[in-house]
N, C-alpha and C positions, 0 to 999 in steps of 0.2 A: 828769840822773844817774838812774840806774834803781834802783829799790829792790830790796830782798833778795828780795821775793816774786814781782817780776818774773822776777829772776835763777833763783829756783827754778822757776818754771813752765816757763822756757825750757830748763833743763835736763831736766825732765822729759818734754818733747818729743822727745829725742833727737837733735836735729838735722833734725827734719822742719819746713820753712816753716810758719809759723802767724803770725797776728795775737793779741796779747795786749792785753786792753781792762781798764785798771785802774779798776773801776765806781765804787769808793768815792773815788778820786781824783778822777773826773771828778763826783761828787755834791758833794764838798767846793768844788771850783773853781766850780762853777755856783750853788751857794749864796752863795758869797763875791761872785761877779759880781752876783746878784740883791740883795744888801744894799747892796753900792756903789751902784747905779743907783737905789735908792729909788724914786720915784714914776714914773720913765721906763719907758716899757713896753718889754720885752724878748722879743723873736722869735727864735727858731733858724732860721738858714738851712739846711735839710735837706740842700741840695746838697753841704754839706762832709762829711756822712757820716751816710747814712740807716740805719745799722745798727738795727735795731728794739730790742734792748737798751739801746742808748745814748739813743736816743729815750725809753726809759720812764723812764731816769735823770734826764734833762734836764726832761720833763714838767712835773714839780711846781714847778720855778723858773722856767717861761717863760710869757708870756702868749698865745703862739701860736706857729706855725710859718711861715717862710717857704718856698714852695715854686716851683719854676720849670717844671712841665710837668704834663701831665694823669696820667702814670704817679707822679710824687712825689705829686700830691694824693690819689691814690688810694690809695698806701701808707701816708702819713700817716692820711688820715681812716679808714681800714680798723683803724689802731691806737687812734686818738682820736677816736671819732665825734663828740664835742662839742667839739673844739678848735676855736680860731679859726686860720684858714688864709688868708694872703694870697700871691695867686698873681701871680708875675711873669714876666719874661722876654720877649725879642724873638720876632716870628715864631709866636704864639699861632694854633692852628688854630680853625677854628669850634666843633669838639668841645670845645676847652679854655675858649673864651669862653662856653660855655654851661654852664660849671659854677657852682657856687654858693658860691664863696668868701667869707669875712668881708670881704675887701679885694681889689681887682681892680687891679693896677698895669698902666695903659694905657701903651703906648711911642709912639702915633702917631695922629693924626688917622684915616687910614684904619682903624687898628685899631678906634678908638671908633664910627666910622661903621657896621663889620661886626657890632659889638655892639649897636648899636640896631637894625640890621636882622634881628637875631635875635629880636628882641621880648623878651629876658629881662630880669629887673631885677639891678641890679648897684650897688655902692658902691665908687667907684672914686678911686685915687690916681693922679694925672698923673706920669709918671716925667720928672724933669727932666734935662736935660743942660745943664750951665751953663757958660759961659765963665770959670771962675777958674782961677787958677795952683794946680797941685797939686804942689809940690816933694817930692821925695823919695820919692813913691809907687813901689812895686813894680809896680803895675798901675793904669792909669787907664780908667776905665769910659767911653769916648766912643764915636765912630763910631755902630753902629746902636742904642745904649742910650740911650734917653730922647729928648726934645725939647728944642730951643731956644725962646725966648721966641715967636718967630712962630708956630710949629707950637701952642704951649700955648694962643695967642691965637685960634688957629682951631679949639680942642676947646671952648673956652667957651661958646658958643651952642649946642652941641649936647646939654647936660645937660638933663633934664626930671625929671619925677616917678617915672620908672621908672629912670633911669639917673642915678644921683646923685654929683655931686663932692663928695668928703670931705677932700681935702686933696692934698698932693704927697708924692712920694718921690724921694729923691735920694741913690744909692750911686755916689758920684763916683771913689772911688779905693780902693786898698787897700795895706795895709804901713805905715799911718801910726800915729804916736804921739799921745797923746791931747790935747796941745796941738793938733797939726795938726788932728786932725778937729774940735776944738772951734770953730776958725776956720772951718771949712767950715759945720758946723752954724748958727753964728750966722748966717752969710750967707743959709742957708736960711731958719732959722726966724724970722728978722727979717721978712721980706717975704711969707711966705706964709700959707695958711689954718690953720684952728684944728688940723688934724691933720697931723703932719710926721713922714715916715718918713725918718730920714737915714742909713740902710743900716748896713752893716757896715764893713771895711776896717782892724780894728785889728791892729797891727803884731803879728806872730809870727817871731822871729828863728830861724833855722835855723843861724847861725853862732855865735849865742849862744844856747844853749838854756836857759840860766838866767832870761834876761832875759823879764820880764812885762810886758805893757800894764798901764797904770796906770789901773785901773777905778775907785778912789777918785776921782782927779782928774777922769775923765771924768764920773763921775755928779755930783759937785759942781759941774762947768762946766755941764752941761746942765740941772741944776736951776735954775741961775742964769738960764739962758737962757729957761726955759720960762715961758709967761705963764698966769696963772691959770686961764683959759678954754681953753688949748692942750693937744693930746696931744701929746709928743714920744715916738718909737719907734726903736729900734736892733735890727739884724738880723745879729749876728755869726753866725760858723759856725767857721771855722778856729780863731778865740781860743779857743773854747770846748772844742773836743772835741781838738786837735791835740796835747796833752800827755797824754791819757790812753793812747793807743795805741803799741803797739810791734811790730815786725815781726822776728821771730827765724827765723833760719836757720843753716846751718852750710858750713864752707868744704870744698869737694870737692877743689880741687886749688891749688898755688901755682906759679906758673912764671914764667921771663924770657923774653920777647921783645924783642930789639934794645935790651938794656939795661935794660928798664923791667919791674918787678916787678908780676904780677897776682896777686889771690887770686879764684879763680872759685867764687862761691857757688852753692848750690841755691837755685832760685826765681830772680826776677830783676825786672826793671822792668814786666814782666806782672802782677807782684805789686804791687809798689811803684813807681808811675810819677812819684811826687813830685818825686824829684830830677832827672829828666830834665825834667820840665814846669816847675819853678824855676829849673833850671839851677844847683843848687847841690850841695854835697857833703852827703849826709844823715847827720846825727850818729848815731854809733854807740858801743857798749860791746862790746870784744872778752870771750870766756870761754874759757880764763882770760886773764888780762891779764899779758902778757910784758914785762918791763924790761930794758933792756940791749942786745937786738938789733933794734930799730926801723929800719925802712927804708922809704922811700918806697914805698907800695903803693897801686895802683888797685884797687878793689872792684867786679867785674863780676858779671853772673849768667849763664845758661846760654843766651841767646837768641842767634841767628844775627845779630846786627847790633853794631856797635861803637857804638852808642849805648846800650847795654844797661848803663849805670854807675851806680854808687852813689854814690861818693866817688873823688876822683883824688888821687893821690900822697900819700896820709895816711902820716905816720910810724908805723908799727905793725909788730908782730911778729906775724904769723900763720902757722898751720900747717894743714895737712889736717886735718879734723876738729874744729877749733875752731869754736865757736859764735860768733856774732856779732848783737847785739840792737840794731836800728836804733831810736832814738827818734822822737818827735814824728812817729808814723804813724797818728793818730786823726783826720786830715782831708784830704780829696783825695789818698787814697792807695789803696785797694782799689777803691773805688767808680769811679774815672776811669781805671784800668789796662785794658790791652788784654788781656784775661784768656785769649784761646784762640788768641793767636798762638804757633806750634809745638805746642799743645795738651798742655802739661806739665800735671801736676795741680793743682788749686787748693790754695791754702793751707787750714789748719786755722784756726779761729777759737775763743780759749780767752777766758772771762770770768773775771776775779779778782772775786769778791765781797768 
């Protein structure tokens, strides 16, 4: 449900494609998550949306940031020179291994050996790839991510006074509810060292935008798992910022092709790639909202590809000149989109304070 202030901001744009970020809403949501987690450490996964204004809102509520490249590291370090950064991701270069994060998430024995050859000091979490059932996940982080027990065992003798083992990291899946994530966290925290990062993966529903992950239950469950001498850490991304972002644009044309009705919007998935990436219909609100003339309509963009689709066969009454405001565009949206395809203009960015 979009608010009146978002509608007003979209109307003032005159139909030009733009991202709208509701900063007070983000601040309130992050504060509620922080309170629900209590003594559990909270890191924000910057890959979800590294927009500086969003990071500035999140910074007072988080214990640190998770970054996944040298570029993200430099970006966040420049904004927050004293912030704790955890550097993860497979395929790190020597230059990335030579950085100075608060924690380095090591993905393989070979990566750990390269780190030692560089002669740098590092505090390491070993990333685990556990053989556990993850039912209902929208995405499982297997394959190249993390290590199985034999690879972990190969790493253990390599640690010394310069390259220090601090604990484990295990982001196993995405799109899970609190009870499911707690089962995974219990499996990890029960058998591993004093510092345990159980990752992100909190469910965000694009088919039911009003649904929210149960942070209260998750915080209480993690508190019950945590030993007195143990650090437990989570690193959500999408679940923190998705709800604060909107993508507003206008209808350029409405046409029928072989009996199917299409609304062609200015912009496209080169601005908002989320629905293509996730394979869903992006929730949206039409302005104005017409009642009584709804027809199944597929909303597409300006790109020369049949994959440039926001939503398929949605019962809606749209006309050329109408505005469309896509919701839940605050994460994995602009920053993962193929911006330069066809060289259309970039969208605007509006921050609602």
